[in-house]
MARRO-489940 format. One record per residue (C-alpha): x negated, z negated, y. Coordinates in pm, whole numbers, plus 50000, padded with zeros to 5 digits. Layout:
BEGIN
XZY
...
! end
This chain:
BEGIN
093748059905715
091608038005497
090268043305153
089738015604912
086978026004669
083878017504462
081138039504352
081098053804002
084868052203946
087728077003986
087688068504354
085138097304387
087978121304370
089768106104665
086438102504856
085478139104795
089018150104894
088978131105237
085618149005303
087088182905221
090208175905442
087958167605730
090228141805888
089058106906026
089188078905776
087738046405715
086258032205393
086497997005246
084277988904946
086007969404673
083677948004502
084577952904132
081727930904002
083107900304180
086767904304128
087547922504458
090337943204268
092027911304197
092307899204545
096007894004638
095747915004943
094287944504748
096937940104474
099537942504748
098227978104809
097887986304438
099407963104197
097407978303914
094207964404097
092497997104055
090598020204288
091128043504445
093848032004694
094858044905021
096728030805326
097858052405621
099778032205859
102738018005671
102048042005380
100388025405081
099498044404771
097228045704447
096708070604175
093868096504260
096148126204215
098818111004437
096218104804705
094858139404677
098258154204715
098988130604999
095938138705192
096358177105130
099818173205295
098458152505585
096008178905673
097608211605619
094928228805845
092368223605577
094428246505324
093988224105018
097358229304886
099668260804878
102638257305105
106168250804984
107638283704851
104368298004754
104208308204384
100778295704350
102028259004413
103358258404051
099828263603897
098428240404179
100888211904076
100218218403714
096448214503735
096618184904001
098138162603746
096368177303432
093508152303467
095488120403418
098038138403178
095678156402961
091938155303031
091538117003038
093498109902716
091688138302537
088368122702654
089288088502507
090408105702191
087248122902144
084948092902235
086978068802011
087058092501722
090968089301721
092808110801483
096318118601614
098768145701504
098708173301751
102578171901782
102458133201862
099908134502154
101138145102490
097848163802549
097938180902197
094228176002111
090898174202270
089938209402140
093288222602282
092588207002628
089188223802644
090698257002549
093128254202826
090588243003086
088198271502979
090848297103004
091938284103346
088628286603485
087448320303347
088938342903637
087368319303894
086108310704130
088648283904155
091918273703984
093928293504248
091438323204261
089588323904590
091438293404738
089938259504667
092498232804647
093048195504575
093588207104203
090058216404182
089018181404318
090878165504035
090198189303756
086798196103868
085808160103890
086708156003529
084908185603415
081758174903604
081968139603486
082698149803120
079668172003101
077138153203312
077958116403268
080188111102961
078638140502777
081808145202605
082158181902695
080248210602549
080318233502844
081248270802831
079718295603083
082958293603277
082828255103300
079118256003391
079538280703662
082648261703793
080618229103818
077938245003998
080238259404253
081958227104299
078838205504340
077258229704587
080258223404828
079218204505140
082028179005110
080958171704751
077468165604866
078648142505141
080748123104897
077658119004658
075528106704959
078208081005066
078188068504704
074378067204688
074088049205001
076668022204875
074668019104549
071418015004742
072907987504966
074297968704679
070847967704516
! end
Protein backbone atom coordinates (compact mmCIF):
# COMPACT_ATOMS: atom_id res chain seq x y z
CA UNK A 1 0.00 0.00 0.00
CA UNK A 2 1.42 3.39 -0.98
CA UNK A 3 0.23 6.85 0.05
CA UNK A 4 0.89 9.81 -2.24
CA UNK A 5 0.90 12.86 -0.05
CA UNK A 6 2.30 16.31 0.73
CA UNK A 7 2.54 18.18 4.05
CA UNK A 8 -0.05 20.81 5.00
CA UNK A 9 -2.72 19.38 2.70
CA UNK A 10 -5.80 17.20 3.07
CA UNK A 11 -3.40 14.26 2.76
CA UNK A 12 -2.88 14.59 6.53
CA UNK A 13 -6.19 12.79 6.98
CA UNK A 14 -4.96 9.75 5.07
CA UNK A 15 -1.59 9.84 6.80
CA UNK A 16 -3.23 9.92 10.23
CA UNK A 17 -5.68 7.18 9.21
CA UNK A 18 -2.90 4.85 8.08
CA UNK A 19 -1.07 5.41 11.34
CA UNK A 20 -4.26 4.60 13.27
CA UNK A 21 -4.78 1.43 11.22
CA UNK A 22 -1.33 0.13 12.06
CA UNK A 23 -0.78 -1.54 8.70
CA UNK A 24 2.38 -1.42 6.62
CA UNK A 25 2.45 1.30 3.98
CA UNK A 26 4.88 3.34 1.94
CA UNK A 27 4.83 7.09 1.42
CA UNK A 28 5.65 8.95 -1.75
CA UNK A 29 5.98 12.70 -1.42
CA UNK A 30 4.35 14.64 -4.24
CA UNK A 31 6.29 17.87 -4.87
CA UNK A 32 3.48 20.39 -5.27
CA UNK A 33 5.92 23.28 -5.63
CA UNK A 34 7.40 21.82 -8.80
CA UNK A 35 4.29 20.45 -10.48
CA UNK A 36 4.56 16.90 -9.16
CA UNK A 37 0.79 16.66 -9.06
CA UNK A 38 0.65 17.18 -12.83
CA UNK A 39 3.01 14.36 -13.77
CA UNK A 40 1.24 11.90 -16.11
CA UNK A 41 2.10 8.96 -13.87
CA UNK A 42 0.45 10.67 -10.89
CA UNK A 43 -2.56 11.81 -12.92
CA UNK A 44 -3.01 8.15 -13.88
CA UNK A 45 -3.63 7.45 -10.19
CA UNK A 46 -5.70 10.56 -9.50
CA UNK A 47 -6.94 12.35 -12.62
CA UNK A 48 -7.69 15.41 -10.48
CA UNK A 49 -3.99 15.77 -9.72
CA UNK A 50 -4.61 16.20 -6.00
CA UNK A 51 -3.28 14.60 -2.84
CA UNK A 52 -3.95 12.31 -1.14
CA UNK A 53 -4.04 9.30 -3.42
CA UNK A 54 -3.53 5.67 -2.56
CA UNK A 55 -2.49 2.54 -4.41
CA UNK A 56 -2.91 -0.97 -3.05
CA UNK A 57 -1.97 -3.59 -5.59
CA UNK A 58 -4.29 -3.00 -8.53
CA UNK A 59 -6.49 -0.61 -6.52
CA UNK A 60 -6.18 3.11 -7.25
CA UNK A 61 -8.16 5.69 -5.35
CA UNK A 62 -8.26 9.32 -4.29
CA UNK A 63 -10.54 11.51 -2.12
CA UNK A 64 -9.61 11.42 1.54
CA UNK A 65 -12.96 10.09 2.78
CA UNK A 66 -12.77 7.23 0.28
CA UNK A 67 -9.21 6.47 1.38
CA UNK A 68 -10.20 6.49 5.05
CA UNK A 69 -13.12 4.15 4.36
CA UNK A 70 -10.91 1.86 2.28
CA UNK A 71 -8.18 1.67 4.93
CA UNK A 72 -10.75 0.97 7.66
CA UNK A 73 -12.05 -1.98 5.65
CA UNK A 74 -8.54 -3.23 4.88
CA UNK A 75 -7.66 -3.25 8.58
CA UNK A 76 -10.82 -4.48 10.36
CA UNK A 77 -8.74 -5.54 13.34
CA UNK A 78 -8.10 -1.85 14.08
CA UNK A 79 -11.83 -1.29 14.72
CA UNK A 80 -11.99 1.98 12.78
CA UNK A 81 -15.44 1.35 11.27
CA UNK A 82 -18.59 -0.33 12.59
CA UNK A 83 -19.23 -3.64 10.81
CA UNK A 84 -21.99 -4.11 8.26
CA UNK A 85 -25.32 -4.47 10.02
CA UNK A 86 -24.29 -2.40 13.05
CA UNK A 87 -26.75 0.48 13.55
CA UNK A 88 -23.81 2.77 14.36
CA UNK A 89 -22.71 2.44 10.74
CA UNK A 90 -25.33 4.99 9.70
CA UNK A 91 -23.88 7.74 11.88
CA UNK A 92 -20.37 6.64 10.91
CA UNK A 93 -21.08 7.05 7.20
CA UNK A 94 -22.86 10.36 7.71
CA UNK A 95 -19.91 11.98 9.45
CA UNK A 96 -17.31 10.24 7.31
CA UNK A 97 -18.61 12.26 4.35
CA UNK A 98 -19.71 15.37 6.27
CA UNK A 99 -16.34 17.08 5.83
CA UNK A 100 -16.37 17.20 2.04
CA UNK A 101 -20.12 17.68 1.76
CA UNK A 102 -20.70 20.29 4.46
CA UNK A 103 -17.65 21.41 6.45
CA UNK A 104 -15.40 22.47 3.60
CA UNK A 105 -18.08 24.33 1.64
CA UNK A 106 -19.12 26.07 4.86
CA UNK A 107 -15.50 27.11 5.48
CA UNK A 108 -15.30 28.60 1.99
CA UNK A 109 -18.58 30.44 2.49
CA UNK A 110 -17.34 31.93 5.76
CA UNK A 111 -13.88 32.91 4.52
CA UNK A 112 -15.16 34.41 1.28
CA UNK A 113 -18.03 36.24 2.94
CA UNK A 114 -20.46 34.58 0.55
CA UNK A 115 -24.15 35.14 1.10
CA UNK A 116 -26.28 32.22 -0.07
CA UNK A 117 -29.88 31.35 0.66
CA UNK A 118 -29.93 28.53 3.21
CA UNK A 119 -32.29 26.59 0.97
CA UNK A 120 -29.89 26.76 -1.99
CA UNK A 121 -26.69 25.59 -0.29
CA UNK A 122 -26.30 21.85 0.19
CA UNK A 123 -24.71 22.54 3.60
CA UNK A 124 -27.38 25.04 4.60
CA UNK A 125 -25.13 27.67 6.17
CA UNK A 126 -21.88 27.96 8.10
CA UNK A 127 -23.75 28.54 11.35
CA UNK A 128 -25.96 25.50 10.80
CA UNK A 129 -22.94 23.30 10.12
CA UNK A 130 -21.27 24.48 13.32
CA UNK A 131 -24.46 23.85 15.32
CA UNK A 132 -24.68 20.29 13.95
CA UNK A 133 -21.02 19.59 14.67
CA UNK A 134 -21.25 20.91 18.21
CA UNK A 135 -24.34 18.81 18.92
CA UNK A 136 -22.63 15.71 17.47
CA UNK A 137 -19.57 16.21 19.67
CA UNK A 138 -21.25 17.05 22.99
CA UNK A 139 -21.98 13.45 24.10
CA UNK A 140 -18.33 12.49 23.48
CA UNK A 141 -15.76 11.31 23.68
CA UNK A 142 -15.96 10.51 19.93
CA UNK A 143 -18.62 10.65 17.24
CA UNK A 144 -19.62 7.05 17.96
CA UNK A 145 -19.34 7.38 21.72
CA UNK A 146 -16.42 5.42 23.15
CA UNK A 147 -15.39 4.06 19.74
CA UNK A 148 -12.90 6.13 17.75
CA UNK A 149 -13.43 5.70 13.99
CA UNK A 150 -12.43 6.91 10.55
CA UNK A 151 -15.26 9.45 10.85
CA UNK A 152 -13.30 11.13 13.65
CA UNK A 153 -10.25 11.30 11.40
CA UNK A 154 -12.25 13.12 8.75
CA UNK A 155 -14.38 15.44 10.89
CA UNK A 156 -11.70 15.87 13.53
CA UNK A 157 -9.15 17.01 10.97
CA UNK A 158 -11.50 19.73 9.81
CA UNK A 159 -12.39 20.89 13.31
CA UNK A 160 -8.69 20.99 14.29
CA UNK A 161 -7.74 22.75 11.05
CA UNK A 162 -10.67 25.18 11.22
CA UNK A 163 -9.81 26.24 14.77
CA UNK A 164 -6.03 26.30 14.73
CA UNK A 165 -4.93 27.04 11.19
CA UNK A 166 -7.78 28.64 9.28
CA UNK A 167 -9.18 30.26 12.44
CA UNK A 168 -12.60 30.15 10.88
CA UNK A 169 -14.20 28.27 13.80
CA UNK A 170 -14.89 29.87 17.16
CA UNK A 171 -14.64 26.71 19.24
CA UNK A 172 -17.26 25.61 21.70
CA UNK A 173 -16.20 23.71 24.84
CA UNK A 174 -17.19 20.43 23.14
CA UNK A 175 -15.04 21.22 20.10
CA UNK A 176 -12.05 22.21 22.22
CA UNK A 177 -12.23 19.03 24.29
CA UNK A 178 -12.65 16.91 21.16
CA UNK A 179 -9.59 18.40 19.48
CA UNK A 180 -7.55 17.91 22.65
CA UNK A 181 -8.49 14.21 22.70
CA UNK A 182 -7.69 13.73 19.04
CA UNK A 183 -4.36 15.53 19.03
CA UNK A 184 -3.22 13.51 22.06
CA UNK A 185 -3.65 10.23 20.18
CA UNK A 186 -0.31 8.53 19.43
CA UNK A 187 -1.23 8.03 15.75
CA UNK A 188 -1.99 11.73 15.36
CA UNK A 189 1.34 12.59 16.96
CA UNK A 190 3.18 10.20 14.64
CA UNK A 191 1.49 11.76 11.60
CA UNK A 192 2.52 15.23 12.77
CA UNK A 193 6.11 14.05 13.24
CA UNK A 194 6.15 12.62 9.70
CA UNK A 195 4.91 15.97 8.35
CA UNK A 196 7.47 17.90 10.38
CA UNK A 197 10.31 15.71 9.14
CA UNK A 198 9.21 16.15 5.51
CA UNK A 199 9.03 19.93 5.92
CA UNK A 200 12.44 20.04 7.57
CA UNK A 201 13.96 17.95 4.78
CA UNK A 202 12.48 20.27 2.14
CA UNK A 203 14.09 23.27 3.81
